[in-house]
C-alpha positions in Angstrom: 13.8 10.3 -11.4 11.3 12.3 -9.3 8.2 12.0 -11.5 5.2 13.4 -9.8 2.8 10.6 -8.7 -0.7 10.4 -10.3 -3.6 10.4 -7.5 -5.7 7.5 -8.6 -9.6 7.3 -7.8 -8.6 3.8 -7.0 -7.7 4.8 -3.6 -11.0 6.3 -2.6 -12.9 3.3 -4.6 -11.0 0.7 -2.4 -11.9 2.6 0.8 -15.6 3.4 -0.2 -16.3 -0.1 -1.6 -14.6 -2.3 0.9 -16.7 -5.1 2.4 -19.7 -6.7 0.9 -22.7 -5.3 -0.6 -25.2 -4.0 1.9 -27.9 -6.7 2.9 -31.5 -6.5 4.0 -31.4 -9.2 7.0 -29.6 -10.1 9.7 -29.1 -7.6 12.9 -29.7 -4.2 11.8 -27.1 -1.6 13.0 -27.7 1.5 10.8 -30.0 2.8 8.2 -28.6 5.0 5.5 -31.7 6.6 3.8 -33.4 3.5 2.6 -30.4 1.0 3.1 -29.9 -1.0 6.1 -26.5 -1.9 7.4 -26.4 -5.2 9.1 -23.9 -6.6 11.9 -22.6 -8.9 9.0 -21.9 -5.9 6.7 -19.9 -4.3 9.6 -18.1 -7.3 10.5 -16.7 -8.1 7.2 -15.6 -4.6 6.4 -13.8 -4.3 9.9 -12.0 -7.8 9.4 -10.5 -6.7 5.9 -9.4 -3.2 7.7 -8.0 -5.1 10.6 -6.4 -8.3 9.4 -3.2 -6.7 9.0 -0.5 -8.7 11.0 0.6 -4.8 12.5 -2.1 -4.9 14.9 -0.9 -8.4 16.3 2.3 -7.2 16.6 1.0 -4.2 18.9 -0.5 -6.4 21.1 -3.9 -5.6 20.1 -6.7 -8.1 20.1 -9.6 -6.8 17.9 -12.2 -9.3 19.2 -11.3 -9.2 23.0 -10.7 -5.7 23.5 -13.4 -3.8 21.7 -12.8 -0.6 23.7 -9.3 -0.3 22.9 -8.8 3.2 21.6 -7.2 1.8 18.4 -10.3 -0.4 18.1 -12.7 2.4 18.5 -10.8 4.8 15.9 -10.8 1.9 13.1 -14.7 1.1 13.9 -15.4 4.9 13.5 -13.7 4.7 10.1 -15.4 1.5 8.8 -18.7 3.0 10.0 -17.8 6.2 7.8 -16.7 3.9 4.8 -20.0 2.2 4.9 -22.2 5.1 5.2 -20.1 6.6 1.8 -20.3 3.4 0.1 -24.2 3.3 0.4 -24.5 6.9 -0.6 -22.3 6.7 -3.8 -23.8 3.2 -4.6 -27.4 4.8 -4.6 -25.8 7.7 -6.9 -24.7 5.3 -9.3 -27.5 3.2 -9.3 -29.6 6.4 -10.3 -27.4 7.1 -12.9 -27.2 3.5 -14.3 -23.3 3.8 -14.0 -21.5 0.5 -14.6 -18.2 -0.9 -15.8 -18.2 -3.1 -18.9 -16.3 -6.1 -19.5 -14.2 -4.6 -22.1 -13.3 -1.4 -20.1 -12.2 -3.6 -17.1 -10.0 -5.9 -19.5 -8.6 -2.7 -21.0 -7.7 -1.5 -17.6 -6.3 -5.0 -16.6 -3.8 -4.7 -19.5 -2.9 -1.3 -18.8 -1.8 -2.2 -15.2 -0.3 -5.7 -16.1 2.1 -3.9 -18.7 3.7 -2.1 -16.0 5.0 -5.4 -14.5 6.2 -7.2 -17.5 3.8 -10.1 -17.6 0.5 -11.5 -16.2 2.8 -14.0 -14.5 4.9 -11.6 -12.7 2.0 -9.5 -11.7 -0.2 -12.6 -10.4 2.9 -13.5 -8.2 3.0 -9.7 -6.8 -0.6 -9.8 -6.1 -0.1 -13.3 -4.4 3.0 -11.9 -2.3 0.6 -9.0 -1.2 -2.2 -11.2 -0.1 -4.6 -9.9 -2.8 -6.7 -12.2 -4.7 -7.1 -11.8 -8.6 -11.1 -11.5 -8.0 -10.3 -8.8 -5.6 -8.1 -7.0 -8.0 -10.6 -7.1 -10.8 -13.4 -5.8 -8.3 -11.1 -3.0 -7.4 -10.5 -2.1 -11.3 -14.3 -2.2 -11.9 -15.1 0.2 -8.8 -12.4 2.5 -10.1 -13.8 2.6 -13.6 -17.2 3.2 -12.0 -15.8 6.0 -9.8 -14.2 8.0 -12.8 -17.3 7.8 -14.7 -19.5 9.0 -11.7 -17.2 12.0 -11.0 -17.3 12.8 -15.0 -21.1 12.6 -14.9 -20.9 15.2 -11.9 -18.6 17.5 -13.9 -16.0 17.3 -16.8 -12.4 18.0 -15.9 -9.9 19.4 -18.5 -6.4 20.7 -17.8 -4.9 22.9 -20.5 -1.4 23.1 -21.7 -0.9 26.4 -20.1 -2.0 25.3 -16.8 0.3 22.3 -17.1 3.1 24.6 -18.0 2.7 27.1 -15.1 2.7 23.8 -12.8 5.8 22.7 -14.3 7.6 26.2 -14.0 6.1 26.7 -10.3 7.5 23.2 -9.3 10.6 22.7 -11.4 12.4 21.0 -8.5 9.8 18.1 -8.7 11.1 17.5 -12.0 14.9 17.3 -11.4 16.3 13.7 -10.8 19.8 12.9 -9.1 22.2 10.1 -10.3 21.0 6.8 -10.3 21.9 3.3 -11.0 19.8 0.3 -11.9 21.0 -2.8 -9.8 20.0 -6.2 -9.2 20.5 -8.0 -6.0 20.1 -11.2 -4.1 19.2 -11.1 -0.5 19.8 -13.6 2.3 17.5 -12.5 4.9 19.4 -12.3 8.4 19.0 -10.2 11.3 20.6 -11.4 14.7 18.0 -10.0 16.9 15.1 -11.3 14.7 16.5 -14.6 14.7 17.1 -14.8 18.4 13.6 -13.5 19.0 12.3 -16.5 16.6 14.5 -19.2 18.4 12.9 -17.9 22.0 9.3 -18.2 20.5 10.2 -21.6 19.2 11.9 -23.0 22.2 10.4 -21.6 25.0 13.0 -22.9 27.8 16.0 -22.0 26.0 18.2 -19.4 27.8 19.2 -15.9 26.4 22.9 -16.8 26.1 21.9 -20.3 24.2 19.4 -18.4 21.9 22.2 -15.9 21.1 24.9 -18.6 20.4 22.0 -20.6 18.3 21.2 -17.3 16.3 24.7 -16.5 15.8 25.4 -20.2 14.2 22.2 -19.5 12.1 23.7 -16.3 10.7 26.8 -17.9 9.9 25.4 -20.5 7.9 23.4 -17.6 5.9 26.7 -15.8 5.5 28.2 -18.8 4.1 25.3 -19.5 1.8 25.5 -15.7 0.5 29.5 -16.3 -0.2 28.7 -19.5 -2.1 26.4 -17.9 -4.4 28.6 -14.9 -4.9 31.3 -17.3 -5.9 29.2 -18.9 -8.4 28.1 -15.5 -9.9 31.8 -14.5 -10.0 32.3 -17.4 -12.4 29.1 -16.7 -14.2 27.3 -13.2 -14.1 24.8 -14.3 -16.5 23.3 -16.7 -14.0 22.3 -13.7 -11.8 18.5 -13.7 -12.7 18.0 -17.4 -12.4 19.7 -17.5 -8.8 17.9 -14.6 -7.6 14.7 -16.1 -8.7 15.9 -19.4 -6.8 17.5 -17.9 -3.8 16.6 -14.3 -2.9 14.5 -13.7 0.2 13.4 -10.5 -1.3 10.4 -11.9 -3.1 9.3 -8.8 -5.0 12.5 -8.5 -6.8 13.2 -12.1 -6.9 10.5 -12.7 -9.5 11.9 -9.8 -11.7 15.4 -11.8 -11.5 16.4 -9.5 -8.4 15.9 -6.4 -10.5 15.4 -3.3 -8.2 15.0 -0.9 -11.1 16.8 2.6 -10.8 17.4 4.4 -7.8 19.2 7.3 -6.2 22.1 7.0 -3.7 19.7 8.2 -0.8 17.1 5.7 -1.6 19.1 2.8 -0.4 20.7 1.8 3.0 24.4 1.9 3.5 26.5 0.1 2.6 24.3 -1.0 0.0 23.9 2.0 -1.5 27.7 3.1 -1.8 28.5 -0.6 -3.0 25.8 -0.1 -5.9 27.2 3.5 -7.0 30.8 2.1 -6.8 30.4 -1.0 -9.1 31.0 -1.0 -12.8 28.3 -2.2 -14.9 27.6 -6.1 -14.9 30.5 -6.7 -12.3 29.3 -8.9 -9.0 29.9 -7.2 -5.6 31.2 -8.9 -2.6 28.7 -10.1 0.2 27.4 -7.0 1.8 25.6 -7.0 5.4 22.9 -4.6 6.2 20.2 -4.9 8.8 18.2 -6.7 6.0 20.5 -9.6 5.7 23.4 -10.6 3.2 23.4 -8.9 -0.1 24.8 -9.7 -3.6 24.7 -6.9 -6.0 25.0 -6.2 -9.7 24.6 -2.9 -11.5 23.2 -3.2 -14.8 22.7 0.6 -15.9 23.4 4.1 -14.9 21.8 7.4 -15.4 23.3 11.0 -15.0 21.6 13.8 -12.8 19.1 15.9 -14.8 15.8 17.6 -15.4 12.7 16.3 -17.3 11.6 18.6 -19.9 8.1 20.0 -20.0 7.4 17.7 -22.8 8.5 14.8 -21.3 6.3 15.6 -18.1 3.3 17.0 -19.7 1.3 14.0 -19.6 2.0 13.1 -15.9 1.5 16.7 -15.0 -2.0 16.9 -16.7 -3.0 13.6 -15.5 -2.1 14.5 -11.8 -3.8 17.9 -11.9 -6.9 16.3 -13.3 -6.9 13.6 -10.7 -6.6 16.2 -7.9 -9.7 18.0 -9.1 -11.8 14.8 -9.4 -10.8 13.9 -6.0 -11.8 17.4 -4.6 -15.1 17.1 -6.8 -15.5 13.5 -5.5 -14.8 14.8 -1.6 -17.1 17.5 -2.1 -20.1 15.7 -3.3 -19.6 12.8 -0.7 -19.8 15.7 1.9 -23.1 17.2 0.0 -24.7 13.6 0.1 -23.9 13.1 3.8 -25.4 16.5 4.9 -28.6 15.5 3.0 -28.6 11.9 3.9 -31.0 10.5 6.9 -28.6 8.3 8.9 -30.1 6.4 11.7 -27.9 4.2 14.1 -30.2 1.5 15.2 -27.4 0.3 17.4 -26.1 3.0 19.7 -22.8 1.7 19.7 -22.3 2.7 16.0 -23.2 6.2 16.7 -19.9 8.2 16.1 -20.7 10.6 19.1 -20.8 7.5 21.4 -17.6 6.4 19.9 -15.8 9.6 20.5 -16.9 9.4 24.1 -15.3 6.3 24.6 -12.2 7.4 22.8 -12.1 10.3 25.2 -12.6 8.2 28.1 -9.6 5.9 27.0 -7.6 9.1 26.6 -7.9 10.2 29.8 -7.2 7.0 31.4 -3.8 7.2 29.4 -2.5 10.5 28.8 -0.1 9.1 26.1 -2.9 8.4 23.8 -4.5 12.0 24.4 -2.7 13.6 21.6 -3.7 10.6 19.3 -7.2 11.0 20.4 -7.1 14.8 19.4 -5.7 14.1 16.0 -8.6 11.4 15.2 -11.0 13.4 12.6 -14.5 13.0 13.8 -16.9 11.5 11.1 -19.8 13.7 9.9 -22.9 12.5 11.2 
């Protein structure tokens, strides 16, 4: 079902308020109006951004290679976020804007209700490496951000504007035939298994690593077949066995439930299998690049179009959120233009960072296009 997505100010709030509160001690690197940013402030904010394992996989050492073009680009982004954070914090302090305990609790209940239970939600936070305290802080920041935007300008979208959006974008409200299915995944990718073996056993030959990987792959296939046989005898055990055995951690905590999806949203042969199964029947073991799957379809929906009445609330939320984001962006631009920003440490000056980025791009022509795409921060 192609429901339009609501743009949340939480996205901006998480970006703007990342890192610790600005301190008044330590090595000073920037001054934004009367607020000093220390090296410690920057280091914490930078670490939160760069802790993603993706950078390790790219072979980028954030500490040992500070002039790497990707490190420089991220540094510029973090500096920009710290500036915006300081400016908005000052603005909200002036307006005495805060989030009450009750407001945060109500927002938390609303979020958790979309995940079934608090236990399931807590597990999803854990799987994504997000602490509960961090989640609560993000909610608080989102509430404050919404209040701040409302203090600048009230936004209201009428039914007539929402109806026009619906008529002009009718294709957004069409949804294809879909099924609701659950699955159990036994993760298995031959190349990944081989690479893991080579990392663990440095002296092993390529041929031996491949043979060993094929043995492990066969063991995983046998495990999947055993589970499939159990489910054929008793399909009612699907949720229990998914929680205990599935390597898809996100769906496992929901008994393997993947929700509704269209045929195009899943890989083959998983997709064609799911759409050919009768409800509440167990599939054979299916192999994809992710591993071995056992699938059970639980519901089906025919293609159709959401009515305006079904979509009106989402449309209004979407359009109001868009307007609020635009208001906030314009306000941030205005605050930056009026702010007095001093780069005490010249290595934090966006002009200096841009020079280094261009130098790196000149050394490596493949990075030149990437450097040209990099948006320059407002000074």
